N, C-alpha and C positions, 0 to 999 in steps of 0.2 A: 519463556527459551531458554535455554536449562544455562545453571547461572556459566558452565560450563564452557558455553559456544563461545565467551564475548574473553575466554580465558586463553582457546584455544585463536582467534581470531588475536589477539595482540602477539600474540606467537609468531608470527607469519611473520610479522617482521622480515624475524632472524631470521623464519627461515624462508623468504626468496630469496634475501641476500647470494646464500648460495646456489639459485637458479636460476641469477641473473643469465643472459645471453643463450641458458639453452633454450631448445626448440624438440621436446620430447614431444611422443606418442600424445594420440586425443582419448586414449587411455589407454586402458587390456585389456588381451585381444578377445579375452571369449564372455562372457556377457555379464551381464551389473546384476544382482541384487535388491532389488526397491526396495522401501524404510519399513513393509509386513513382510519384510524375506522371502519376497516370487520375484522370482529370474525374472526382465525385464527380458527379448527377445527382438532383435533389428527387424523392422520395417523390412515389408518387402522377401526378398529370398535371397540375398544377399549374406553370408554369414559375416559374425562376428570383427572371426580372426583378418579379414577385409578390411578391415578400417586404416590397417599397418601396408594392405595396397591401395594407398594414396595418390592420385594424377591431379592430372584438372586438366581443360581442354578435353573433355566430357573420355579424361577416363573413371575405372568406379571405384566410388569413395566411399565410405559410411563414413556422419557426421551423427556421434557422440552427443545426445540433448537429455540436460535432465532438469526435470520441474516440477513445484509444486503442489497441490490439489487432492481435492474429493475423487471419489472415483470416476464421476460424469466426464467431468475436466482430463483425466488420463482416459476416459472412454475416446472421445471425443477427439483428444488430441491423438489418438493414433493413428483415426483417420487422415484426421487433415495433415499426418508423416504418409500412410496411404497415398494420399493425394497428390503430394507433391512425387512422389516416388514413379507414382503415370504417367504425371508430367514433362519426366527429369528420371529418364531409368537407368544414367549412370548413381543417379545417387537412393541411395540408402540412409535407410537410422538404425542407429542404436536407442532404445529409448528406455529410460532413467523416471522413469516417476515413483514419486516421494512424500510424505504427508508434510508440512511445513515443520507440525516437530525433527527435530533436531535431524532437516533437509540440511543448515549452515554447518551443524557438524563439522554432519560431515563432507561436506563439498573446500572448509577451511582445510580442511585431511589431505584431500584430492589436493588441493592447491599447490601448500604444502611442498607435496610431494611430484609436482608437478603431472599430474596426474585426471587430470581439470576435466569434463564433458568440455567440448567442443560448441556446443551452444549450452548460454545457465538461463535457467529463465532465475531472474534479481532482487532485490530487493529498495525498496529505497531505505530502508533503514542501515545495510550494512553495504551496501554499492560504493560508500566514500572510503570506505578499510578496503575495498579487494582494486581498487582506483588505484591508489597509494602502496601498496604491496608491487602492486603493476604487474597484477595478475590475469588481468580484460585485457584486452585493450584496445588500441585506439578505431573507433569505425572510423571519422574523418573523410580520412583517401575513401574510403566505400560511398559516403556520404557526396563529397566532391567528383570520382569521377562516372557518379551516374547509377551503382551498384542496384541502393537504398538512394530508395526515393523517398525526401522529407518532405514532399509542397506544400500541405496538404494539414501536417502541425507546429503551433503555435509554437512561434521559436521559444519565449518567458520556458512552453513547456518541450518541451527536445530538447535547450541547454538544461534544465533540471542535470541528466548525466553527464554534463560539460565537468570533470573534474582537473585539477593538475593544468586547463587547454586542453588535454583529451577528452574526445564521445565515449565518453564508459558504455559506453551502450543504449538504444535502443527504444524509447518508449512506448507499450506500445496502447496502455494507458487514460485515463485521469479521472479522477471520484474528487469528488468536494465535501465538507460538513457536512451533514446537512440535519430538517428537522424532523424525521419522521413523526406521520401518526395515525389517530386511528380515527377519520371523519364519526362514526357511525358513535363514537365516545362522547368525542365535543356536542351535537348535536342532541343527544338524549339529554346531553347536561343542559342542554340551553347555550352554547358559547358557537362563537361562529369560529368558522376556522381561521388562524394566522396569515397574512399577507405576505410579502418579501416584503422589507421595510419595519418588520416590526420592530419591536425592543424589548429592551428583557425588562422595564417594567411590564412590557403589558404579559410577556411570558406569565409574569408569577400571578399577576392581578385575574387572570387565564385561569392558574392551574387554582389558585385560591377555590373564585367559582366551579370548577371542579371540584375538589374535593368537598366542597360546601353540597354540590350536587349526589355525592353516594361515592366518589372515581374512587374505585383503594389504593391507584398504583397514578397520583395523578401524574409527572414526570419520570418516566425510570428513569432518569437518569446517570450517570459511576463521574461524576467531576474529580475528579484524580485517578479514572485508569491511564493515562494516558495523557500526554503535555500535546494533541491532538485539539483537546478545543483552550484548552490555558494557551497556545501560540498561537488561535483563535483572537485570542479577545486581550491578547498584545499585539498585534496586529489590530486591531480594530482599533487599541488605541496609538498607534502612529510608531511602535518601536520593533524592535527582536528582540527573539527569545535569544539567539543568540547569537554575542562576534560573531565580526568577519572577519578572525583567521577562529572562529568555532574556538578558543580554547578560553571559554568565561562567560560567566549567562549577554545575554546583550541588552539589555535596559539597567538604569542607573538607580532605577526610583523601585525598592519592594513593597512600598504600596504599591506601585500593583498583583502586583499577588494576594496582600492581604486582602483591600476591595473583590477579588474573586473567591476568593477564601471566604468571608466570610455573607457571596450571597447566596453563594450552594450552605450556609453554614445554616440562612435566615432561612433558606430555603425547606431547611430539613428539622428542624426544630417546630417548623410551620404543620410538620407531617407532608411536604411535599413533593419533598428528593424524596426518595432513602437513604438514609444511614450506610456505609463503608459493611457492615457485617449484613444488614437487610438487602443490602445489592450482590451479597458472591451468594446470597440463598438464591435469592432472582438466574442467578448469571449457569450460575446448575438447571436450570430448566432448559436450556438451550435459545437460539436464534427463534426457532417457533412451534415454540410455547413459552414468548415472555409475553406477560402482561399486557403490551401492546400490541401483539397478533391474539391473541384470542382476549378484545375490550374490556380489562378489568381496570388494563390503565390507555392513557389516553398519548403521553410524548415521550418518545424517548430520543437519544441523539447519536446518529451510524453517521453510513458513508452515505452513498446516491444511488448505491445498485443493491441497496435495500428491501427496498416495494416489491424487488424482486427479484432474491434470496428466499423470501418470504409467501411469495407469491402460494408455493401450492398449500400451505392454512390459513393462509385473507388475502385475497384477490384486491381486498378498495382499500388495504394503506396506506396513504400519500405525501407526499414530501416536503419543508420549505424553507424557505432559507434560516439558517442558525439566528435568535437577532441581533437586533442593531445599539452599541452606546444610543442614538437618535443622531441628529444631526453631524452633529460630531466624528461619526466614527469613519473612519482614517485604511477603511474596504480589509476587514480582517480576509474572507477568504480568503485561498487559493487554490491554481489546478494542484491538484494534489499529483503527481509520477504512482499507475495503479502497480505500474512492474514494469519490467524492465524485458529486452533477451543478449543476455552478453558472449563476446565471444572472447575464451580466453586463448591468452598470450604465448600459451603450446602450443598452441590447436597446429596444424598440419595442413588445414583443409580455409584457410580464414576466408580467402575470397570467395566460396561456395557457399562458408552457413554465414554470408555480408546477402546472398545475393538466397537462401533460403529464407530467413528473417526480412530483406523485404514481402519476398510473397508471404508471410507467417500474413503479415501489416496490412497487407495494399491491397492483395488480390479475389476475385468474387468469393472463386472460389472456398480455402481459408474462411472468408464473414462466414458464410453462407452456415458452416459447420459450425465455427463457432458462435455464434450467433451473440456475441459480444459478454460472452458467461466470463473472460476475467474483463470485462467494468468498456468500463464508454471512449470506444476505439481514441487514439489522439488522433487520425487520421480523420479529417475533414472526407476525404475522398465517401471514404467505410463506411463512415457517420451518413452519407446521404444515399447513399445505396443500401442500408441494412432500411432505412425512412419509407425509403421509395421502395422496399422489395414486395409491404407484403408480407410480410414472414416473422417479422413485433409483436411479440403482445402486447396490449396495452403498458403494463408494470415496466417492461423495456421501453413502447415511445415513452411515460414518464422521468426517466432514468437520463437523454436524452435530450429531452426538453428542458429540465432539469438545471445542466448544466448553460444549457442557454438562459435559460434567467439569470442559472448565478456569476456568471462569465459576469456579467454587467458591473455585480460588484466583487467583484476577486482583484484583487491587487500583484505584487508579482512575484511571482516559482518562489520559495525560500532553495535558497542552496540543501543537495541531500542530509540528509541527520548525519550528525558529525559523530563518529569512533565513543564509544564509550553511550550510547543514548540506552539502552539499554537500564546499563545502570544511573545514570542521566531520572526514565521514565521512574525507579524504584525509591529514590530516593524523593520526587515530588510527592509520590501518593503516600508516603511515608509520613514528609511537614504536612505536609492536608487531612490524612488523617488522627494526629494528631492533632490537629488545628475543633478538625469535627469533634470529637470523643473530650477537647479544652482538657486534655496534655500540655497546652500548649494556646498564649497568644495567636490570633493571622500573623500579626506581625513580627514570633519570634519562631513563627514554622514558616512562612516568609526570605528569614532571615535564614535560619537556618538550613530550606531548600537550597537560596544564593551559594554559601559555605560550601552542597555536598556536590552542587554542580559543580562548583567554580575547578577543586580540586577536581574529580574524576576528570573532567575538560582537558586540564592545562595534562593531563599523566598520560591521555587518552591519543591530544592531538598537537603533538612535536612539530 
C-alpha cells in the first residue's frame, strides 16, 4: 500500500474530531468515478441524485456502495445489486467499484470529509483505524433487533470486528493460512503428499528430496512478505504477535523470531527456498504463472482460496495445513476474516444498509451469484447451501473442506491488526532480509524488529 495511505489514515483522528455529531449525506449527488477513472452508474433506474431523497418505511432511497476487486467481482456484484433492487424496488444503488491499490487512500479522504459511502467493503488491516475514528457505525443494534442474522457465524469470527465494544462490520468470509502444493510434481519426485499435522522437519525433508529429484523451486515461499506466516509461527509457540493494548510486540523472547529466521535462512542456503531477490522475480510472474502452478515448483504459502484462484490454469493444485512444531504445537492457525461490510456513521440509511448486508450475506439469491468469490462464506447456512447446490467447482469444494479440516487446528481469532500495520510489515521484512543476506545475525535482526515495531505501535495506537 502506498506510504501516503497511512499518513492519510493517521490524519483521520484530527479530521474526524471536527465531524463528531455530524450526520451528512451518503455522498455527492452526482455519480462517482471508479478507480480506473470510469463513471459508476447507479443500479436500477433511480438517478444517483435521489440519494438525498432519503426515506424509510418503503420510501425510495439510493445506497452508495464501494468495494475493491477485479473486473469479474465488479460485474457480479452489480448483478447482486440489481437482484436486490428487483426484490426491493424502493432501494437502488450507486455502485463505486475500485481496485485495491488506492482504495483506502480515497476512503480515508471521504471519511475525513463526511462523504463516505453508505456501505463500505472493509479490510482487517484497516477496520481498527476507521472504528477508532468513529467513521463506521456500530452494527450491534441491527444484530440485536434481528435485522442482521448472525446465527450461522462462529462467535470468535463474528467478534473479530468488535472494536472498543462496537461491532464495526459484518464479517463476510473467512480464510486460513495454507500450504498449496502441486501433487504431480511431488509424485514425479517420489514424494508422498503431506497430511495435516506434518512438521517443519517433514517440510525440510520433503523439499530436500524434491531438490534431489530435480525440482527447480522446491518451496516457493516468501517468509518476509508480511507477518502472517510469522504470526502463525508465534501462535504455534503459545505466544501472541502483539500485546493486548497493541502498543508493543506481544512475546517476550526474541529467540522466537531468531529461530524463524534461521529456519528459512537454512532452507535458502540449501537452495530449497528462494532468496528475497529471487522471490521478487518470481512474484512478477503473477499468481497463475507461478512455479507451483506451472509445474516447476512444489510448495507455496497462501490462503485457502488459492486453488480456486489458479484453477483456470491448473485445476490439480491441492492444499494442506501449514507445518506444525510437533506435539507442543499450540494451534497456530486462526480463522482470518477475509473482509467485512461496514456502514458509514454518516449514512442516513443505516437500517436499510443493514437489511442489504443481511441479504448479501445470507440469501440464496446473492450466494448463487457470488459463488464464494469473496472467500469461504462466514455463514454456515451459506456454506451448506452452496455445498448442496451442485454448482460448485471441485476447487471450491476443496476450499470449503479445508476450512473444516483446519478449524480443528485453529485457535482463537486475534484482534484486528493494529494501526500502523503497513509500517510493521515493512520493518519485519527489512529485519528478516538483513539476516537472510547476512547483514546481521538472526538475533540482532529479531531485536531490531522489536525496537522498530514497538516504536511504530506506540506511535499509532494511543
